[in-house]
BAFI-3210 file (N, C-alpha, C; in Angstrom, 3 decimals, decimal comma, padded with zeros to 6 digits):
// residues 197
n [1|2|3|4|5|6|7|8|9|10|11|12|13|14|15|16|17|18|19|20|21|22|23|24|25|26|27|28|29|30|31|32|33|34|35|36|37|38|39|40|41|42|43|44|45|46|47|48|49|50|51|52|53|54|55|56|57|58|59|60|61|62|63|64|65|66|67|68|69|70|71|72|73|74|75|76|77|78|79|80|81|82|83|84|85|86|87|88|89|90|91|92|93|94|95|96|97|98|99|100|101|102|103|104|105|106|107|108|109|110|111|112|113|114|115|116|117|118|119|120|121|122|123|124|125|126|127|128|129|130|131|132|133|134|135|136|137|138|139|140|141|142|143|144|145|146|147|148|149|150|151|152|153|154|155|156|157|158|159|160|161|162|163|164|165|166|167|168|169|170|171|172|173|174|175|176|177|178|179|180|181|182|183|184|185|186|187|188|189|190|191|192|193|194|195|196|197]
n.u [000,850|000,627|001,791|-000,228|-002,587|-002,453|-002,764|-005,355|-006,756|-006,253|-007,640|-010,267|-010,649|-010,461|-012,754|-014,697|-014,249|-014,824|-017,507|-018,649|-018,230|-019,781|-022,325|-022,891|-022,917|-024,636|-026,569|-027,862|-029,674|-029,274|-026,691|-024,628|-023,161|-021,270|-020,625|-019,300|-017,075|-015,827|-015,095|-013,259|-011,323|-011,342|-012,189|-015,581|-016,237|-014,507|-015,665|-017,506|-015,937|-015,577|-017,976|-021,475|-023,540|-024,829|-026,116|-024,777|-022,210|-022,933|-023,968|-021,639|-020,121|-021,684|-021,451|-018,668|-018,148|-019,831|-018,652|-016,158|-016,770|-017,897|-015,656|-013,949|-015,498|-015,513|-012,899|-012,956|-013,531|-011,243|-009,417|-010,817|-010,887|-011,593|-014,240|-017,768|-019,725|-021,994|-021,165|-019,107|-020,577|-022,131|-020,100|-019,273|-021,643|-021,811|-019,520|-020,295|-022,472|-021,115|-019,429|-021,314|-022,399|-020,162|-019,904|-022,304|-022,926|-022,054|-023,796|-026,215|-025,755|-025,450|-027,980|-029,875|-029,048|-027,079|-027,124|-027,654|-025,332|-023,460|-024,169|-023,339|-020,812|-018,288|-014,948|-012,767|-009,577|-007,661|-008,782|-008,430|-009,434|-012,260|-015,874|-018,055|-020,204|-019,147|-017,023|-018,403|-019,638|-017,386|-016,554|-018,698|-018,345|-015,815|-016,529|-018,172|-020,930|-024,080|-026,352|-029,632|-030,303|-028,257|-027,205|-029,527|-030,151|-027,916|-028,348|-030,866|-030,246|-028,307|-029,763|-031,761|-030,197|-029,013|-031,274|-032,422|-030,315|-030,218|-032,721|-032,682|-030,252|-030,069|-032,659|-033,641|-035,737|-037,417|-036,388|-033,393|-030,185|-028,822|-030,817|-031,998|-029,968|-029,377|-031,774|-031,792|-029,625|-030,733|-032,797|-031,316|-029,981|-032,150|-032,860|-030,574|-030,718|-033,131|-032,430|-030,512|-029,381]
n.v [-001,179|002,155|005,456|007,426|005,899|004,705|006,937|007,679|005,420|005,604|007,972|007,248|005,146|006,589|008,190|006,176|005,010|007,200|007,641|005,216|005,368|007,653|006,894|004,772|006,074|008,337|007,653|007,012|008,890|011,172|011,883|013,870|014,504|016,477|016,187|013,719|014,286|016,291|014,888|013,191|014,947|016,329|018,117|018,884|018,345|016,300|013,951|013,335|012,471|009,852|008,674|008,706|009,427|009,342|006,886|005,214|005,000|003,839|001,351|000,233|000,008|-001,826|-004,123|-004,510|-004,847|-007,035|-009,110|-009,144|-009,938|-012,411|-013,730|-013,720|-015,303|-017,670|-018,462|-019,438|-022,086|-023,679|-026,674|-028,217|-030,801|-032,657|-032,347|-032,483|-031,275|-029,942|-029,412|-027,612|-025,481|-024,789|-023,867|-021,602|-020,100|-019,733|-018,197|-015,873|-015,038|-014,557|-012,444|-010,460|-010,211|-009,211|-006,784|-004,834|-002,410|-002,727|-004,738|-003,343|-001,423|-002,976|-004,005|-006,265|-006,842|-008,640|-010,976|-009,840|-008,327|-010,376|-011,766|-010,288|-009,779|-009,776|-010,528|-012,602|-012,084|-013,680|-016,138|-017,569|-015,702|-015,852|-015,651|-015,348|-017,270|-018,982|-020,003|-021,449|-023,303|-024,674|-025,836|-027,602|-029,285|-030,410|-031,847|-033,682|-033,390|-032,700|-030,285|-029,207|-026,233|-024,652|-022,001|-020,633|-021,968|-021,221|-018,473|-018,324|-019,418|-017,605|-015,217|-015,766|-016,110|-013,585|-011,896|-012,977|-012,588|-009,801|-009,154|-010,623|-009,993|-007,161|-006,279|-008,184|-009,819|-012,561|-013,480|-013,474|-013,845|-016,026|-017,858|-018,136|-019,035|-021,999|-022,987|-021,805|-023,091|-025,655|-025,201|-024,395|-026,771|-028,323|-026,939|-027,330|-030,134|-030,323|-029,290|-031,033|-033,381]
n.w [000,000|-000,939|000,138|-000,173|-000,342|002,154|003,838|003,134|004,025|006,792|007,372|006,684|008,499|010,890|010,702|010,740|013,277|014,927|014,238|015,114|017,920|018,512|017,530|019,259|021,682|021,432|019,591|016,281|015,085|016,604|016,086|014,102|010,848|011,113|013,843|013,722|012,072|013,555|015,881|014,712|014,072|011,569|008,538|007,659|004,982|004,304|005,126|003,102|001,054|001,507|002,334|001,530|003,225|006,656|006,936|005,179|006,333|008,741|007,827|006,738|009,056|010,532|008,904|009,042|011,847|012,357|010,865|012,104|014,784|014,263|013,242|015,492|017,190|015,733|016,019|018,549|018,429|018,395|018,374|015,911|015,007|016,868|017,268|016,472|013,665|014,661|017,300|016,787|015,670|017,915|019,596|018,165|018,324|021,111|021,377|019,961|021,553|023,973|023,182|022,745|025,314|026,652|025,352|025,291|024,051|021,428|020,617|020,830|018,874|016,489|016,423|015,881|013,313|012,646|011,028|008,525|008,221|008,033|005,740|003,662|001,150|002,461|003,035|004,968|005,857|007,294|007,027|004,657|002,896|002,751|002,864|005,768|005,502|003,587|005,046|007,005|005,312|004,338|006,725|007,214|005,032|005,611|007,829|006,758|006,457|004,939|003,691|002,835|001,160|002,438|003,027|003,741|006,099|007,730|007,808|009,103|011,630|012,610|012,522|014,406|016,737|016,946|017,280|019,638|021,431|021,448|022,600|025,065|026,339|026,355|027,102|028,810|028,014|026,633|028,963|031,011|029,386|030,417|031,025|028,552|026,824|026,944|025,876|023,394|022,190|021,953|020,120|017,892|017,360|016,525|014,197|012,605|012,329|010,932|008,432|007,571|005,167]
ca.u [000,000|001,401|001,540|-001,529|-003,625|-002,363|-003,375|-006,804|-007,259|-006,222|-008,745|-011,532|-010,718|-010,741|-014,168|-015,502|-014,109|-015,567|-018,933|-019,061|-018,315|-020,920|-023,569|-023,170|-023,156|-025,756|-027,541|-027,716|-030,459|-028,738|-025,330|-024,555|-021,902|-020,339|-020,150|-018,345|-015,829|-015,167|-014,474|-012,128|-010,423|-011,319|-013,182|-016,836|-016,202|-013,725|-016,601|-018,167|-014,986|-015,605|-019,343|-022,482|-024,349|-024,673|-026,591|-023,737|-021,149|-023,527|-024,013|-020,274|-019,728|-022,394|-020,804|-017,314|-018,204|-020,451|-017,642|-015,106|-017,172|-018,026|-014,311|-013,486|-016,263|-015,040|-011,617|-013,253|-013,653|-009,998|-009,107|-012,102|-010,809|-012,184|-015,626|-018,718|-020,167|-022,908|-020,374|-018,411|-021,585|-022,472|-018,974|-019,361|-022,774|-021,412|-018,576|-021,073|-023,221|-020,157|-018,990|-022,402|-022,478|-019,017|-020,010|-023,705|-023,022|-021,928|-025,061|-027,209|-025,458|-025,765|-029,435|-030,517|-028,616|-025,902|-027,246|-027,504|-023,914|-022,686|-024,533|-022,633|-019,661|-017,042|-014,051|-011,915|-008,213|-006,962|-009,546|-008,304|-010,203|-013,603|-016,964|-018,493|-021,002|-018,227|-016,276|-019,303|-019,794|-016,162|-016,589|-019,642|-017,713|-014,770|-017,188|-018,929|-022,385|-024,677|-027,608|-030,405|-030,373|-027,300|-027,119|-030,760|-029,999|-026,993|-029,015|-031,902|-029,600|-027,668|-030,838|-032,388|-029,243|-028,884|-032,510|-032,570|-029,291|-030,654|-033,833|-032,407|-029,121|-030,345|-033,958|-034,017|-037,022|-038,381|-035,645|-031,967|-029,474|-028,477|-031,964|-032,289|-028,872|-029,544|-032,929|-031,333|-028,809|-031,618|-033,493|-030,309|-029,777|-033,304|-032,775|-029,526|-031,265|-034,181|-031,806|-029,554|-029,896]
ca.v [000,000|003,388|006,454|008,079|004,933|004,534|008,132|007,576|004,381|006,154|008,939|006,503|004,441|007,588|008,539|005,030|004,897|008,317|007,388|004,128|005,898|008,569|006,133|003,971|006,976|009,259|007,103|007,453|010,092|012,323|012,135|014,545|014,353|017,426|015,536|012,671|014,875|016,978|013,871|012,640|016,076|016,548|019,039|018,203|017,886|015,062|012,835|013,016|011,814|008,437|008,192|009,643|009,908|008,579|005,521|004,420|004,682|002,882|000,038|-000,290|-000,377|-003,063|-005,226|-004,692|-005,409|-008,363|-010,058|-009,228|-010,766|-013,780|-014,302|-013,981|-016,445|-018,839|-018,879|-020,101|-023,532|-024,356|-027,867|-028,724|-032,217|-033,487|-031,928|-032,662|-030,007|-029,283|-028,888|-026,419|-024,404|-024,354|-023,064|-020,295|-019,374|-019,292|-017,100|-014,673|-014,618|-013,991|-011,132|-009,506|-009,975|-008,352|-005,475|-004,562|-001,280|-003,288|-005,416|-002,292|-000,795|-003,900|-003,971|-007,393|-006,888|-009,483|-011,846|-008,979|-008,001|-011,560|-012,272|-009,465|-010,485|-009,362|-011,675|-012,585|-012,307|-014,800|-017,373|-017,818|-014,679|-016,381|-015,006|-016,179|-018,420|-019,918|-020,653|-022,453|-024,346|-025,486|-026,621|-028,696|-030,230|-031,150|-032,750|-034,682|-033,216|-031,985|-029,622|-028,567|-024,777|-024,412|-020,588|-020,290|-022,498|-020,348|-017,182|-018,486|-019,621|-016,355|-014,248|-016,104|-015,830|-012,125|-011,333|-013,421|-011,890|-008,407|-009,093|-011,169|-009,316|-005,735|-006,006|-009,304|-010,295|-012,963|-013,791|-013,198|-014,720|-017,259|-018,755|-018,297|-019,701|-023,448|-023,186|-021,380|-024,183|-026,761|-024,808|-024,438|-028,192|-028,769|-026,329|-028,056|-031,458|-030,139|-029,007|-032,079|-034,319]
ca.w [000,000|-001,020|001,193|-000,380|000,053|003,611|004,457|002,923|004,928|008,149|007,499|006,687|009,788|011,938|010,578|011,187|014,734|015,528|014,041|016,002|019,288|018,619|017,342|020,461|022,810|021,208|018,650|014,890|014,780|017,336|015,639|012,809|010,121|011,744|015,073|013,347|011,574|014,685|016,731|013,959|013,783|010,120|007,995|007,344|003,598|004,206|005,298|001,837|000,172|001,849|002,556|001,014|004,351|007,903|006,747|004,521|007,298|009,680|007,186|006,645|010,411|010,887|008,181|009,564|013,201|012,289|010,400|013,131|015,927|013,767|013,143|016,858|017,695|014,980|016,583|019,824|018,188|018,753|017,582|015,412|014,621|017,925|017,443|015,376|013,067|015,601|018,421|016,275|015,566|019,270|020,101|017,493|018,911|022,448|021,182|019,611|022,748|024,929|022,673|022,978|026,765|026,983|024,722|024,957|023,121|020,088|020,358|020,622|017,585|015,398|016,469|015,194|011,916|012,522|009,858|007,349|008,107|007,654|004,413|002,678|000,570|003,106|003,147|006,151|005,350|007,936|006,793|003,209|002,177|002,528|003,592|006,895|005,082|002,927|006,129|007,582|004,301|004,359|007,963|006,989|004,096|006,335|008,781|006,005|006,557|003,808|004,026|001,776|001,338|003,520|003,398|004,462|007,453|008,467|008,002|010,130|012,936|013,045|012,758|015,683|017,815|017,032|017,847|021,025|022,228|021,601|023,561|026,400|026,983|026,569|027,718|029,683|027,518|027,656|030,186|030,906|028,461|031,125|030,894|027,128|026,100|026,705|024,989|022,071|021,654|021,558|018,890|016,826|017,062|015,741|012,863|011,873|011,986|009,930|007,131|007,213|004,145]
c.u [000,895|001,020|000,187|-002,656|-003,637|-002,997|-004,896|-007,419|-007,297|-007,365|-010,092|-011,710|-011,054|-012,211|-015,052|-015,432|-014,900|-017,066|-019,419|-019,214|-019,540|-022,249|-023,909|-023,446|-024,435|-026,880|-027,355|-028,432|-029,915|-027,318|-025,363|-023,218|-020,854|-019,781|-019,054|-017,015|-015,093|-014,427|-013,240|-011,082|-010,230|-012,358|-014,415|-016,824|-015,447|-014,625|-017,137|-017,212|-015,054|-017,013|-020,338|-023,354|-024,119|-025,106|-025,522|-022,612|-021,667|-023,535|-022,619|-019,765|-020,400|-021,742|-019,445|-017,317|-018,834|-019,427|-016,550|-015,534|-017,430|-016,648|-013,746|-014,195|-015,818|-013,744|-011,779|-013,344|-012,403|-009,744|-010,407|-012,072|-011,480|-013,684|-016,475|-019,043|-021,038|-022,140|-019,603|-019,375|-021,947|-021,348|-018,978|-020,489|-022,450|-020,423|-019,292|-021,815|-022,275|-019,665|-020,058|-022,588|-021,372|-019,187|-021,459|-023,881|-022,919|-023,221|-026,156|-027,008|-025,840|-027,275|-030,110|-030,121|-027,390|-025,975|-027,097|-026,028|-023,083|-023,005|-023,891|-021,376|-018,333|-016,207|-013,110|-010,512|-007,549|-007,742|-009,592|-009,190|-011,613|-014,623|-017,344|-019,290|-020,143|-017,412|-017,132|-019,520|-018,581|-016,112|-017,516|-019,025|-016,637|-015,374|-018,065|-020,430|-022,871|-026,039|-028,330|-030,455|-029,525|-027,255|-028,364|-030,669|-029,090|-027,649|-030,048|-031,289|-029,029|-028,714|-031,490|-031,468|-029,120|-030,099|-032,675|-031,536|-029,733|-031,725|-033,421|-031,229|-029,469|-031,613|-034,416|-035,391|-036,765|-037,723|-034,187|-031,290|-029,059|-029,579|-032,195|-031,239|-029,080|-030,713|-032,556|-030,501|-029,679|-032,352|-032,538|-030,061|-030,920|-033,270|-031,734|-030,050|-032,311|-033,594|-030,830|-030,166|-029,286]
c.v [001,241|004,372|007,121|007,162|004,725|005,719|008,088|006,562|004,888|007,142|008,223|005,762|005,403|008,007|007,405|004,855|005,986|008,084|006,296|004,624|006,783|007,830|005,330|004,862|007,788|008,670|007,716|008,776|011,343|012,706|012,784|014,232|015,282|016,850|014,517|013,278|015,644|015,980|013,268|013,709|016,295|017,579|018,246|017,626|016,583|013,838|012,370|012,477|010,286|007,853|009,211|010,219|009,024|007,126|004,647|004,055|003,694|001,475|-000,579|-000,735|-001,686|-004,253|-005,539|-005,353|-006,799|-009,414|-010,231|-010,114|-012,207|-014,443|-014,611|-015,205|-017,739|-019,377|-019,573|-021,624|-024,259|-025,526|-028,524|-030,209|-033,122|-033,213|-032,292|-031,283|-029,242|-028,687|-027,629|-025,231|-023,889|-023,511|-021,672|-019,473|-018,885|-018,132|-015,804|-014,138|-013,956|-012,622|-010,083|-009,209|-009,006|-006,931|-005,187|-003,361|-001,752|-003,991|-004,402|-001,653|-001,710|-004,092|-005,019|-007,505|-007,766|-010,362|-011,047|-008,640|-009,165|-012,074|-011,434|-010,203|-010,019|-010,600|-011,494|-013,009|-013,527|-016,119|-017,641|-016,898|-015,162|-015,580|-015,895|-017,420|-019,431|-020,692|-021,753|-023,610|-025,268|-026,382|-027,829|-029,750|-031,059|-032,174|-033,788|-034,581|-032,386|-031,451|-029,203|-027,078|-024,314|-022,943|-020,112|-020,769|-021,590|-019,015|-017,270|-018,618|-018,303|-015,285|-014,493|-015,766|-014,323|-011,498|-011,717|-012,759|-010,459|-008,302|-009,517|-010,497|-007,869|-005,490|-007,067|-009,853|-011,446|-013,328|-013,410|-014,222|-016,040|-018,298|-019,103|-019,160|-021,211|-023,759|-022,853|-022,480|-025,360|-026,447|-024,850|-025,883|-028,717|-028,194|-027,051|-029,416|-031,369|-029,929|-030,088|-033,043|-035,704]
c.w [000,000|000,063|001,060|000,065|001,555|004,337|004,315|003,876|006,362|008,370|007,562|008,010|010,919|011,896|011,093|012,703|015,440|015,417|014,990|017,442|019,467|018,463|018,592|021,671|022,645|020,363|017,269|014,643|015,464|016,918|014,270|012,136|010,722|013,048|014,756|012,923|012,674|015,564|016,055|013,624|012,285|009,731|007,577|005,925|003,416|004,304|003,951|000,775|000,350|001,942|002,024|002,137|005,578|007,743|006,113|005,491|008,342|009,086|007,081|008,017|010,831|010,200|008,796|010,941|013,210|011,889|011,455|014,298|015,503|013,749|014,528|017,432|017,016|015,572|017,932|019,654|018,661|017,822|017,129|015,094|015,642|018,111|016,234|014,801|014,054|016,785|018,006|016,202|016,953|019,882|019,470|018,110|020,315|022,363|020,843|020,835|023,747|024,492|022,941|024,463|027,193|026,459|024,317|024,025|021,672|019,696|020,058|019,250|016,423|015,285|015,590|013,724|011,706|011,267|008,570|007,134|007,620|006,257|003,306|002,221|001,164|003,380|004,334|005,732|005,972|007,856|005,284|002,379|001,811|003,318|004,784|006,463|004,335|003,971|006,764|006,604|004,241|005,595|007,791|006,064|004,792|007,293|008,087|006,156|005,375|004,235|002,757|002,128|002,531|003,974|004,135|005,909|008,290|008,785|009,123|011,521|013,448|013,338|014,120|016,856|018,026|017,720|019,312|021,929|022,489|022,681|024,957|027,095|027,306|027,379|028,711|029,314|026,556|028,984|029,946|029,996|029,126|031,036|029,421|026,417|025,899|025,776|023,551|021,418|021,209|020,262|017,702|016,404|016,198|014,320|012,014|011,435|010,885|008,527|006,681|006,211|004,352]
res [m|g|r|v|e|e|k|k|k|l|k|k|d|a|l|m|n|s|a|f|l|l|f|t|q|k|g|l|s|e|t|t|v|l|d|i|t|k|k|a|n|m|a|k|g|t|f|y|l|y|f|k|d|k|s|e|i|r|d|e|l|i|k|s|y|s|v|a|i|f|n|e|a|r|l|e|i|g|d|e|t|k|l|t|f|q|e|c|i|h|k|i|l|d|g|l|i|n|k|f|i|e|n|p|d|l|l|r|f|i|d|k|n|l|s|w|g|l|i|q|e|i|r|i|a|d|a|d|n|k|t|p|f|e|i|l|g|d|l|a|e|r|k|g|v|k|f|r|d|e|n|l|m|y|y|m|v|i|e|m|v|s|t|m|c|h|s|s|i|l|d|k|i|p|a|d|i|g|v|v|r|p|e|l|h|q|v|v|e|r|i|i|n|q|f|t|t]
***
């Protein structure tokens, strides 16, 4: 990466970091582009070199953070050779739940959009440049399991986990995550079985 590209990346990263802090502290509607650029120590016009509006920077942040927490949760598997596919999925889900428990502001920001963020074509560099769903597909292949409509299954599982985490961690509805987690794992197991061919 050349110096110009590196400077551009640093500016874009500074805008994204500032936006994330402000969105989690004040909310999207209460945060202005001027707030973001002030926090990043940049002129307001600089924002528009990288993003068309607040919604675009929010969407990019959701995608970026969704993939990052998925990747961190994926690494929780450890030595997958000793685990079944289902055990690997449960470890990933526990990793996601734990990340959200540790960082409720991130959960509030992603706001039930984890599955949307993961279905985008963002690739993970340290995972052979694959998307999250491709990583899960490779895991299933290594474990010798086949599914009908595999991506739909992954989407449904992640959507359910995201929504239940949002409700049970932030609002304690219908119950605290400690009560919800074992039930969630049982439902995920049933979904996996339903899609297994």
